[in-house]
VMD Tcl script that draws the C-alpha trace (Angstrom):
set ca {
  {129.47 120.76 98.67}
  {129.91 121.47 102.37}
  {128.70 125.04 101.84}
  {125.64 123.86 99.92}
  {124.71 121.23 102.48}
  {125.18 123.68 105.34}
  {122.82 126.10 103.58}
  {120.29 123.32 102.84}
  {120.35 122.09 106.44}
  {119.83 125.62 107.71}
  {116.81 126.10 105.44}
  {115.27 122.77 106.45}
  {115.93 123.38 110.13}
  {114.21 126.74 109.92}
  {111.26 126.04 107.61}
  {110.48 122.31 107.49}
  {107.78 121.61 110.08}
  {107.09 118.42 112.01}
  {105.75 115.66 109.68}
  {102.30 116.00 111.26}
  {102.22 119.72 110.42}
  {103.47 118.84 106.93}
  {100.59 116.42 106.33}
  {98.10 118.93 107.74}
  {99.35 121.59 105.31}
  {99.18 119.09 102.41}
  {95.58 118.31 103.39}
  {94.61 121.99 103.17}
  {96.46 122.44 99.85}
  {94.81 119.42 98.20}
  {91.42 120.51 99.54}
  {91.83 123.90 97.84}
  {93.25 122.50 94.60}
  {90.36 120.06 94.32}
  {87.85 122.89 94.53}
  {89.70 125.04 91.97}
  {90.68 122.45 89.36}
  {87.88 119.85 89.53}
  {84.09 119.83 89.64}
  {84.10 119.01 93.35}
  {82.75 121.61 95.74}
  {83.85 122.14 99.36}
  {81.37 119.63 100.74}
  {82.36 117.09 98.08}
  {86.00 117.43 99.10}
  {85.05 116.94 102.74}
  {83.28 113.71 101.81}
  {86.24 112.54 99.69}
  {88.57 113.24 102.61}
  {86.41 111.43 105.16}
  {85.73 108.45 102.87}
  {89.44 107.99 102.25}
  {90.60 108.59 105.83}
  {90.52 104.94 106.88}
  {91.46 103.33 103.55}
  {95.06 102.65 104.64}
  {94.28 100.97 107.96}
  {95.69 97.60 106.88}
  {98.79 99.27 105.45}
  {99.20 101.39 108.60}
  {99.19 98.24 110.72}
  {101.73 96.64 108.39}
  {104.04 99.63 108.82}
  {103.66 99.61 112.61}
  {104.52 95.91 112.67}
  {107.54 96.31 110.36}
  {108.85 99.01 112.69}
  {108.14 97.17 115.94}
  {109.25 93.75 114.68}
  {112.41 95.26 113.19}
  {113.21 96.87 116.53}
  {112.58 93.61 118.37}
  {114.84 91.66 116.02}
  {117.61 94.25 116.26}
  {117.53 94.23 120.06}
  {118.07 90.46 120.21}
  {121.56 89.40 121.36}
  {122.43 87.46 118.19}
  {121.31 90.17 115.79}
  {123.17 92.80 117.79}
  {126.34 90.76 117.32}
  {125.72 90.46 113.57}
  {125.16 94.18 113.13}
  {128.10 94.94 115.38}
  {130.42 92.71 113.35}
  {129.39 94.35 110.08}
  {129.63 97.82 111.62}
  {133.20 97.07 112.67}
  {134.20 97.39 109.00}
  {133.72 101.16 109.32}
  {136.97 102.64 110.59}
  {136.31 106.33 109.89}
  {133.35 108.69 109.33}
  {133.88 108.49 105.57}
  {133.79 104.70 105.40}
  {130.82 104.71 107.80}
  {128.79 106.86 105.39}
  {129.79 104.75 102.38}
  {129.05 101.46 104.14}
  {125.63 102.51 105.42}
  {124.60 103.81 102.00}
  {125.67 100.66 100.15}
  {123.98 98.34 102.66}
  {120.79 100.41 102.49}
  {120.80 100.40 98.67}
  {121.23 96.63 98.56}
  {118.55 96.01 101.21}
  {116.03 98.36 99.58}
  {116.70 96.83 96.15}
  {115.76 93.46 97.66}
  {112.70 94.78 99.50}
  {111.72 98.28 100.60}
  {110.28 97.31 104.00}
  {113.36 95.27 104.80}
  {115.65 98.07 103.61}
  {113.95 100.87 105.54}
  {114.35 99.12 108.88}
  {117.71 97.44 108.32}
  {119.29 100.63 106.99}
  {118.31 102.66 110.04}
  {119.22 99.92 112.52}
  {122.61 99.42 110.87}
  {123.23 103.18 110.94}
  {122.58 103.24 114.69}
  {125.01 100.38 115.21}
  {127.71 102.17 113.21}
  {127.10 105.34 115.25}
  {128.02 103.32 118.34}
  {131.32 102.33 116.71}
  {132.32 105.54 114.90}
  {131.52 108.25 117.40}
  {132.86 111.09 115.24}
  {130.48 110.53 112.32}
  {127.71 113.09 111.73}
  {124.62 111.26 112.99}
  {122.20 113.27 110.83}
  {124.07 112.43 107.62}
  {124.42 108.81 108.70}
  {120.65 108.39 109.03}
  {120.07 110.37 105.82}
  {122.47 107.99 104.07}
  {120.51 105.02 105.41}
  {117.28 106.56 104.10}
  {118.80 107.51 100.72}
  {118.90 103.84 99.72}
  {115.10 103.93 99.60}
  {115.31 105.81 96.28}
  {116.03 102.53 94.50}
  {113.18 100.36 95.78}
  {110.72 100.65 92.90}
  {113.35 99.64 90.39}
  {114.28 96.59 92.47}
  {112.98 93.13 93.25}
  {110.17 94.45 95.45}
  {108.86 97.11 93.05}
  {105.08 96.97 93.34}
  {104.27 98.29 89.85}
  {106.60 96.04 87.79}
  {105.59 93.02 89.87}
  {101.90 93.86 89.51}
  {101.95 94.10 85.71}
  {103.92 90.83 85.52}
  {101.09 89.03 87.33}
  {98.19 87.46 85.38}
  {94.79 89.12 85.78}
  {96.18 92.46 86.92}
  {93.89 95.48 86.63}
  {95.19 96.71 83.26}
  {95.87 93.39 81.53}
  {93.22 94.11 78.88}
  {95.14 97.25 77.88}
  {98.80 96.32 78.21}
  {98.83 92.56 78.62}
  {101.29 90.87 80.97}
  {104.67 92.62 81.04}
  {107.51 90.32 82.19}
  {110.11 91.66 84.58}
  {112.71 91.24 81.83}
  {111.16 94.38 80.28}
  {110.93 96.34 83.54}
  {113.13 95.44 86.52}
  {115.75 93.65 84.41}
  {115.56 95.90 81.35}
  {118.79 97.49 80.14}
  {117.79 101.07 80.96}
  {116.61 100.16 84.46}
  {119.76 98.19 85.27}
  {121.93 101.06 84.01}
  {120.02 103.57 86.16}
  {120.42 101.33 89.22}
  {124.12 100.77 88.56}
  {124.79 104.51 88.27}
  {122.84 105.22 91.47}
  {124.75 102.49 93.30}
  {127.97 104.29 92.41}
  {126.99 107.95 92.70}
  {124.73 108.06 95.79}
  {127.37 106.66 98.21}
  {129.92 109.10 96.78}
  {127.47 112.00 97.05}
  {126.74 111.18 100.68}
  {130.47 110.96 101.35}
  {131.05 114.38 99.76}
  {128.34 115.90 101.96}
  {130.27 115.13 105.15}
  {130.48 118.34 107.21}
  {133.67 119.79 108.62}
  {134.65 118.46 112.06}
  {133.54 121.74 113.63}
  {130.05 121.36 112.09}
  {129.67 117.64 112.79}
  {126.69 116.67 114.94}
  {127.62 113.40 116.63}
  {125.68 111.47 119.21}
  {126.63 109.93 122.52}
  {126.70 106.13 121.97}
  {125.07 105.66 125.37}
  {121.92 107.32 124.02}
  {121.65 104.61 121.36}
  {121.62 101.70 123.77}
  {118.34 99.79 123.89}
  {117.29 99.27 127.48}
  {115.13 96.20 127.80}
  {114.69 95.19 131.39}
  {113.28 91.81 132.33}
  {112.52 91.29 135.99}
  {113.15 87.83 137.33}
  {110.33 86.09 139.15}
  {111.12 85.45 142.81}
  {108.66 82.57 143.00}
  {108.42 80.10 140.15}
  {104.79 79.46 139.28}
  {103.29 77.56 136.33}
  {102.58 80.89 134.65}
  {106.11 82.22 135.17}
  {107.58 78.97 133.84}
  {105.59 79.42 130.62}
  {106.66 83.06 130.37}
  {110.30 82.01 130.63}
  {109.94 78.87 128.52}
  {112.59 78.48 125.84}
  {110.71 75.47 124.46}
  {107.51 77.42 123.83}
  {109.39 80.11 121.88}
  {111.14 77.47 119.78}
  {107.86 75.72 118.97}
  {106.37 78.99 117.67}
  {109.62 79.71 115.85}
  {109.61 76.31 114.13}
  {105.99 76.82 113.10}
  {106.89 80.14 111.50}
  {110.01 78.81 109.79}
  {108.09 75.91 108.25}
  {105.49 78.34 106.91}
  {108.19 80.59 105.41}
  {109.89 77.59 103.78}
  {106.58 76.48 102.23}
  {105.87 80.02 101.05}
  {109.19 80.47 99.24}
  {109.13 76.91 97.91}
  {105.71 77.35 96.30}
  {105.89 81.03 95.27}
  {109.58 81.65 94.65}
  {111.17 84.92 95.77}
  {107.89 86.54 96.84}
  {109.19 88.90 99.52}
  {106.08 91.02 100.13}
  {105.58 93.19 103.20}
  {103.63 90.55 105.11}
  {106.43 88.03 104.57}
  {109.04 90.57 105.67}
  {107.02 91.13 108.85}
  {106.73 87.37 109.37}
  {110.51 86.97 109.04}
  {111.14 89.76 111.54}
  {108.59 88.39 113.99}
  {109.69 84.76 113.88}
  {113.39 85.54 114.11}
  {112.67 87.96 116.96}
  {110.83 85.24 118.89}
  {113.64 82.74 118.30}
  {116.54 85.09 119.00}
  {115.08 86.44 122.26}
  {114.76 82.91 123.58}
  {111.78 83.27 125.92}
  {108.31 84.86 125.59}
  {109.06 87.24 128.45}
  {112.18 88.69 126.84}
  {110.38 88.92 123.51}
  {107.42 90.82 125.01}
  {109.75 93.16 126.91}
  {111.46 94.02 123.63}
  {108.05 94.62 121.99}
  {107.03 96.97 124.81}
  {110.23 98.94 124.29}
  {109.86 99.05 120.49}
  {106.22 100.08 120.29}
  {107.02 103.51 121.72}
  {108.44 104.56 118.35}
  {105.31 103.92 116.27}
  {103.19 106.92 117.32}
  {103.97 109.03 114.24}
  {102.87 106.30 111.85}
  {99.64 105.59 113.73}
  {98.59 109.26 113.70}
  {99.81 110.42 110.29}
  {98.98 107.57 107.91}
  {95.18 108.13 108.11}
  {95.72 111.76 107.07}
  {97.65 110.63 104.00}
  {94.81 108.22 103.23}
  {92.43 111.20 103.41}
  {94.64 113.17 101.00}
  {94.70 110.19 98.65}
  {90.91 110.02 98.84}
  {90.60 113.67 97.80}
  {93.16 113.26 95.01}
  {91.51 110.17 93.54}
  {87.80 110.79 94.07}
  {87.88 114.41 92.95}
  {89.90 113.58 89.84}
  {92.70 115.97 90.83}
  {95.38 113.31 90.27}
  {94.11 112.79 86.71}
  {94.10 116.54 86.09}
  {97.78 116.70 87.06}
  {98.64 113.71 84.88}
  {96.70 115.04 81.88}
  {98.59 118.33 82.01}
  {101.92 116.55 81.74}
  {100.57 114.42 78.90}
  {99.40 117.51 77.02}
  {102.96 118.87 76.76}
  {104.60 115.52 75.93}
  {106.09 114.13 72.75}
  {107.13 110.53 72.08}
  {110.69 111.40 73.13}
  {109.85 113.38 76.26}
  {106.86 111.33 77.43}
  {108.77 108.90 79.73}
  {110.63 111.76 81.44}
  {107.51 113.89 81.87}
  {105.63 110.85 83.17}
  {108.43 110.46 85.70}
  {108.00 114.11 86.77}
  {104.20 113.74 86.93}
  {104.51 110.67 89.13}
  {106.96 112.49 91.37}
  {104.46 115.31 91.85}
  {101.51 113.01 92.49}
  {103.62 111.02 94.97}
  {103.59 113.98 97.35}
  {99.85 113.48 97.79}
  {99.41 109.75 97.05}
  {102.41 108.14 98.80}
  {101.48 104.58 97.83}
  {102.93 102.82 94.82}
  {99.87 100.68 94.23}
  {97.49 103.60 94.80}
  {99.44 105.86 92.48}
  {99.51 103.24 89.72}
  {95.73 102.83 89.96}
  {95.30 106.60 89.63}
  {97.80 107.37 86.86}
  {97.81 104.20 84.77}
  {94.58 104.85 82.80}
  {95.63 108.23 81.40}
  {99.32 107.39 81.02}
  {98.76 104.07 79.24}
  {96.29 105.69 76.85}
  {98.81 108.44 76.09}
  {101.60 105.89 75.65}
  {99.56 104.06 73.04}
  {98.81 107.30 71.18}
  {102.45 108.44 71.21}
  {103.89 105.00 70.45}
  {105.79 104.65 73.74}
  {106.17 101.19 75.27}
  {103.87 100.29 78.12}
  {106.75 98.80 80.09}
  {108.78 102.02 80.02}
  {105.71 104.06 80.92}
  {105.10 101.83 83.94}
  {108.71 102.13 85.07}
  {108.62 105.92 84.65}
  {105.67 106.01 87.06}
  {107.48 103.60 89.40}
  {110.64 105.71 89.50}
  {108.61 108.90 90.00}
  {106.84 107.28 92.93}
  {110.23 106.49 94.52}
  {111.94 109.76 93.55}
  {110.19 112.40 95.66}
  {110.22 110.18 98.73}
  {113.56 111.85 99.36}
  {111.78 115.06 100.44}
  {108.42 113.55 101.47}
  {108.66 112.68 105.21}
  {105.91 110.04 104.97}
  {108.28 107.18 104.22}
  {111.03 108.54 106.44}
  {108.90 108.06 109.56}
  {110.06 104.49 110.32}
  {113.74 105.43 109.95}
  {113.27 108.62 111.97}
  {111.47 106.71 114.72}
  {114.29 104.18 114.94}
  {116.96 106.90 114.91}
  {115.21 109.29 117.30}
  {115.52 112.20 114.85}
  {113.19 114.72 113.22}
  {112.49 115.03 109.49}
  {114.27 118.40 109.39}
  {117.44 116.72 110.67}
  {117.95 114.67 107.49}
  {115.98 116.38 104.70}
  {118.69 118.95 104.05}
  {120.91 116.10 102.87}
  {118.12 114.23 101.08}
  {117.48 117.23 98.82}
  {120.78 116.55 97.06}
  {119.97 112.87 96.68}
  {116.69 113.99 95.08}
  {118.55 116.21 92.59}
  {121.15 113.60 91.70}
  {118.67 110.74 91.30}
  {116.31 112.98 89.29}
  {119.08 113.71 86.80}
  {120.18 110.07 86.55}
  {116.66 108.67 86.08}
  {115.65 111.39 83.62}
  {118.70 110.80 81.43}
  {118.20 107.06 81.63}
  {114.57 107.25 80.56}
  {115.35 109.73 77.77}
  {118.42 108.17 76.16}
  {118.17 104.43 76.90}
}
mol new
graphics top color blue
foreach p $ca { graphics top sphere $p radius 0.5 }
foreach p [lrange $ca 0 end-1] q [lrange $ca 1 end] { graphics top cylinder $p $q radius 0.2 }
display resetview
C-alpha cells in the first residue's frame, strides 16, 4: 500500500495541475465534445457557455459563506477549546488518521456543507497535537468523508424526490426516504464505507522517512484586534458584548423556529446561519468577529474564480444535450441487472462536468427514469444510483475539495494521490451494493 500511494502521489504531483487549470482544460474538452457529439456548432457552444457562466452565483456565494463562516467559528476561543479537546484523543499518527476520517464521515452524513468545513478544521487541530502525522494524508482523510454525503441525511436527490410537487412527481411519484436514504442497500453501503475508508486511510500512512508533517506554528490563526486608545460612542458599539448577544439571540430564535416547524431540515443556508450566529456569539464583540472575518475571507479566492467556470461547463453540457448523450450510451448497454451499476458509472462521469447534485439530477433524471420503467428497475434505486455517482467522483474532482484545501493551505495535487484509492474502494463497495442488494 505504501508503494502504491507513493507512486500515486508522485503521478499527481507531476501531472495534476492547479484546480483553475483543471477547470480550464475541462472547459475546452466539453466545448469540443459538444461540437462532435451533438448538433451544436462552435458558436452555439460559446452561447451555451456564456449563458451558463453566471447560473451558480447564488451557490458560489453560499460556498464562500460556508468557508468564511466556518473559519470564523473555528477561530473563536470556545470552539478552539472544543476542537482541541476532541483532538486530544489522537495519541499517534495512526489514531489521528482514523479519528479524522470517522468524524468527517459522521459530519458529512449529517450534512455535506457542515462536514466539509468541520472535517478540515478538525484535521488542522489534530495536526497541532500530533506533529508527526502526514499532513497531506490527514487532510485527504478529512475530505474522504465527503464520499458519503449523498447517501446521508443531506442528500439532495433523495430529499428532493421525497418532497411533494418535485419536478418528476408525475413520473415517479413521491419516494419516501425509507426507500432511499434508509433503504437496506443504502444503509449496508454506508456501514461498509464507515468501516473500510478509515482503515484504508490508515493503511496509506507513509513511512516516517516519507512523512510530510507541518510546523504547528504555521497552523495558528492570527487575528489581531487593536484596542482603541480613546473610547468613543462608535468604539463602544464596536466592542459591545450586548450588541453581539442581541444579534445572537435573534439568530437562535430563528433557528429554533425553523427546526420546530420543519424538522431536521439542515440545508446549506441553515448551516451557514448556524456558523454565522455561533461565530458572532463566541467572538463576543463585533470587532473581534469582523477581525476574524477579515482573516477568513483570504481563503475564498479559488471558489470565487472557479465556480463560474464550472457553471459555464454545466451550461454547455445541459444546453447542448451532451449530458443526455452520455447517459443514453450507458442506458443502451444496460440490462435490468446491470442498470443501477451503469447508472452509477454514468453519473460519476457526468459529475466531472456538472458538479452539482441538483443540476445533475435535472439533467439525467428524464432519460434514466424512462429507462428504469422500460427495464423494470425501481425508481428509488435509480435515483440513489445517480446520487452515489454524483458523490463518487468528487474524490478526484477538485471542485468540491476547494473549501478543504483553502482551510488547510494545500494544493489539490497534495491530497488527490490518496483520494484515488478512496475512489477505487468506494466504487467497488457501491457497485456491489447496487448490484446484489
